[in-house]
C-alpha positions in Angstrom: 12.8 -4.1 24.1 15.0 -1.0 24.4 13.3 2.2 23.2 16.5 3.5 21.7 19.6 1.9 20.3 23.1 3.4 20.1 24.8 2.5 16.8 27.7 4.1 15.0 27.6 7.0 17.4 23.9 7.7 16.6 20.7 7.2 18.6 18.0 5.2 16.8 14.4 5.0 18.0 13.7 1.3 18.4 9.9 1.3 17.8 7.2 -0.2 15.6 5.0 1.7 13.3 2.2 1.6 15.8 4.5 3.4 18.3 5.5 5.9 15.6 1.8 6.8 15.1 1.4 7.2 18.9 4.5 9.5 19.1 3.3 11.6 16.2 -0.2 11.9 17.6 1.2 13.0 20.9 3.3 15.6 19.1 0.4 16.9 17.1 -1.8 17.2 20.2 1.0 19.0 22.1 1.4 21.6 19.4 5.2 21.6 19.8 6.7 21.5 16.2 9.3 18.7 15.6 10.7 16.7 12.8 11.5 13.1 11.9 14.5 11.7 10.0 15.0 8.2 8.5 18.7 7.2 8.3 19.9 4.8 5.7 23.5 3.8 5.0 24.2 7.0 3.2 22.9 9.1 6.1 25.0 7.1 8.6 28.1 7.8 6.6 27.3 11.5 6.1 26.6 11.8 9.8 30.3 11.1 10.4 31.6 13.6 7.7 29.2 16.5 7.9 28.7 18.6 11.0 25.6 20.4 9.7 24.0 17.1 8.9 24.9 15.7 12.3 23.4 18.8 14.0 20.2 18.3 12.1 20.0 14.7 13.2 20.7 15.5 16.8 17.6 17.8 17.0 15.1 15.4 15.4 12.5 14.0 17.8 12.4 10.6 16.0 15.2 8.8 14.2 13.9 5.7 12.4 16.0 3.1 10.7 15.6 2.9 6.9 17.3 0.0 5.1 18.1 -3.7 5.6 21.9 -3.1 6.0 21.2 -1.1 9.1 18.9 -3.8 10.4 21.5 -6.5 9.7 24.2 -4.5 11.4 22.1 -4.0 14.5 21.6 -7.7 14.8 25.3 -8.5 14.2 26.1 -6.0 17.0 23.5 -7.5 19.3 21.4 -4.3 19.4 18.5 -5.4 17.2 16.2 -2.8 15.8 12.7 -4.1 15.6 11.4 -2.4 12.4 12.5 -0.8 9.2 10.6 2.4 8.7 11.7 4.2 5.5 10.5 7.6 4.5 8.9 6.2 1.3 6.9 3.7 3.4 5.8 6.4 5.8 4.1 8.5 3.1 1.2 6.1 2.5 1.1 4.7 6.1 0.9 8.2 7.7 -1.4 9.6 5.1 -3.8 6.7 5.9 -3.3 7.5 9.6 -4.0 11.2 9.0 -7.2 10.3 7.1 -8.4 8.1 10.0 -7.6 10.7 12.7 -8.7 13.8 10.8 -5.2 15.3 10.7 -4.3 17.6 7.8 -1.2 17.0 5.6 1.0 19.1 3.3 3.2 17.5 0.5 6.3 19.6 0.0 9.1 19.1 -2.5 9.9 16.9 -5.6 9.8 18.2 -9.2 7.0 20.5 -10.4 3.6 18.8 -10.4 4.8 15.7 -8.5 3.5 16.8 -5.0 0.0 17.5 -6.5 -0.1 14.2 -8.3 0.9 12.4 -5.1 -1.8 14.2 -3.2 -4.4 13.3 -5.8 -3.5 9.6 -5.7 -3.4 9.5 -1.9 -6.8 11.2 -1.6 -8.2 8.6 -4.0 -6.8 5.8 -1.9 -7.6 7.2 1.6 -11.1 8.6 1.9 -11.3 11.7 4.0 -7.6 12.7 3.7 -7.3 16.5 4.4 -4.7 18.0 2.1 -3.8 21.4 3.5 -1.6 22.2 0.6 1.1 21.1 -1.9 4.2 22.9 -3.1 7.1 22.0 -5.3 9.7 24.7 -4.9 11.9 25.8 -7.8 15.3 24.2 -8.4 18.0 25.5 -6.0 15.4 27.4 -3.9 17.5 26.7 -0.8 20.1 29.1 -2.1 17.7 32.0 -2.4 16.5 33.6 0.9 13.3 34.9 -0.7 12.5 31.4 -2.1 13.2 29.8 1.2 10.9 32.3 2.9 8.2 31.7 0.4 8.3 27.9 1.0 8.1 28.4 4.7 5.2 30.9 4.3 3.1 28.5 2.2 3.4 25.8 4.8 2.9 28.1 7.7 -0.3 29.6 6.2 -1.6 26.1 5.4 -0.9 25.1 9.1 -0.8 21.3 8.5 -0.5 18.7 11.2 1.9 16.7 9.2 4.3 18.0 6.5 6.0 15.5 4.2 9.4 17.0 3.0 10.7 15.4 -0.2 13.8 17.4 -1.0 16.3 14.5 -1.1 19.2 14.1 1.3 21.1 16.0 2.6 19.0 19.0 1.4 15.9 18.0 3.3 17.8 17.4 6.6 19.4 20.9 6.3 16.0 22.4 5.5 14.3 20.6 8.4 16.9 21.8 10.9 16.8 25.4 9.7 13.1 25.9 8.8 10.8 23.1 10.2 9.9 25.0 13.4 9.1 28.3 11.6 6.6 26.6 9.4 4.6 25.7 12.6 3.7 22.3 11.1 3.3 20.1 14.1 5.3 17.2 12.5 7.6 17.3 9.5 9.2 14.2 8.0 12.1 13.9 5.6 10.9 11.4 3.0 13.5 11.5 0.1 11.9 10.3 -3.1 8.7 9.4 -1.3 6.5 11.7 -3.3 7.9 10.4 -6.6 6.9 6.9 -5.5 3.4 8.1 -4.3 2.8 9.9 -7.5 3.8 6.9 -9.6 6.6 8.8 -11.3 9.3 6.4 -10.1 8.9 2.7 -9.4 10.2 1.3 -6.2 12.2 -1.9 -6.2 10.1 -5.1 -5.9 9.4 -6.1 -2.3 11.6 -9.1 -2.4 14.5 -6.9 -3.5 13.8 -4.6 -0.6 13.7 -7.5 1.8 17.0 -8.9 0.7 18.7 -5.5 1.2 19.3 -4.7 -2.5 17.1 -1.7 -3.0 20.3 0.4 -3.3 21.5 -1.8 -6.2 18.1 -1.5 -7.9 18.3 2.3 -7.7 22.0 2.3 -8.8 21.0 0.3 -11.9 18.3 2.9 -12.7 20.5 6.0 -12.0 24.1 5.0 -12.3 25.5 8.4 -13.2 23.9 10.1 -10.3 24.4 7.4 -7.6 27.6 5.4 -8.4 29.9 7.7 -6.4 27.6 7.9 -3.4 26.9 4.2 -3.2 30.3 2.7 -4.3 32.7 5.2 -2.9 31.3 7.4 -0.2 29.1 4.7 1.5 32.0 2.3 1.8 32.7 4.0 5.2 29.7 2.0 6.5 31.6 -1.2 6.5 34.4 0.4 8.5 31.9 1.7 11.1 30.4 -1.7 11.5 33.8 -3.4 11.9 35.0 -0.8 14.4 31.9 -1.2 16.5 32.0 -5.0 16.4 35.6 -5.0 17.5 34.8 -2.6 20.4 31.8 -4.7 21.5 33.9 -7.9 21.4 36.6 -6.4 23.6 34.0 -5.2 26.1 32.4 -8.6 26.6 32.9 -10.1 30.1 35.7 -12.7 30.1 37.5 -11.2 27.1 41.2 -11.3 28.1 41.8 -8.3 25.7 39.0 -6.2 27.3 
């Protein structure tokens, strides 16, 4: 199995959750701060339109595929990715791992009170989980230098091994690129709505809906005014990217008279 896969001009880490845990443990033990991103279809499309977003992705130490459409595209293009690893799934999985290994965690982002609720529920579920801190910053904090500094200070003083960053995309990727290292957290992860799910504030799509690749439709039905333009207009670029890459791969195959 290839450890990385090149798709849509991006590099995906082609690894299982067990290997993710190993990479994160190595990073924590080394003491070198780094961050993890989890691209879904929307991220792939934004990567091609937004230079700041692209720069953030290119400096991440792990890029993990989030979403069945990406998994299906990887198979169609004969570059199969072995596991879907969404930010929302990584919150409980890595919280459990942290409890087992004695790593400390920080839950950062979401609306007021959500990070604390998520921490309480996860502590009840995973005995021994060390929560170094929680912080839900004020709305639009990213536009205020003092508020940005305060957020970084809180995480830095807590000195967590793992910091879960739930600011929504693309805000969390911009924040990770600009501030993850100054927090000195050993590993930061962009997790989207992961704290809302962990706190029980928002219900995820049923597992069968996730498995058939329709989680986006479930979310669209719940938040049509917020998501319709993103999913039904902006993300249509994804089909063009898949088509273009399929055509290029077909031309490059041995024996193709048009190659």
